[in-house]
Steps between C-alpha positions, in 0.01 A plus 500: 500500500781558749463875456129472587584324826754769590240771432241323715747456786600867481138613491410283796788653697376849412146410601626365832694825561193709427285300737777507762507880485127511566523256788795692649304825475249336733745331735757778544251777563247303710198548277310228318324736260755489214427128461173605331709580194590132459128420481472745209797333326339160504148617414608723209517237222172326585250748348690487172508122500133463586372766261723395211382140537136608484547732203649256250201498267438874509576744220715809539198729525352285777803480724350647817592193703866525398497872574360425846786258558755760390338762726499276806858389437609863465314587819683229693839598357446866588374404847824306549679835487221711647442310822845570649487863388166556671620318812812718518296816441271404790816432706402140562832377358838673497667649193764224492226235495337688212824505302565131562147410401516707180840354410363151556201582280719629221712186513197267503317674215825538305561128538155426362559728202837344422345152523225602257760647265701180483232232520163638386397365163809284469402174335715197553500223247635182658534325164 
């Protein structure tokens, strides 16, 4: 139990660092466009949650709703990396802002993956 709390505290610190890098990429280089990436971070899990909740009674051959959720989640995750790349290519943001935004994205998505590794499917029996 104490190890779980330490993991959660460490993951929350990593998440805060990733978001801080994205906010600093906006503030230090005087462009608000990299903040669009944070919108993609927070919207990414919702299609999976909505589509998985609606597809509980479906069979494996009739899993189009779940596949739609996976597709939309993948689209949002890829757009989290693609938006700063396109903005830097169009010279709307500077290269340093691109690197900070990508580093923040890697940290945020890595934090989510580590959280899922440690806590997804873990059943606690209080008795």
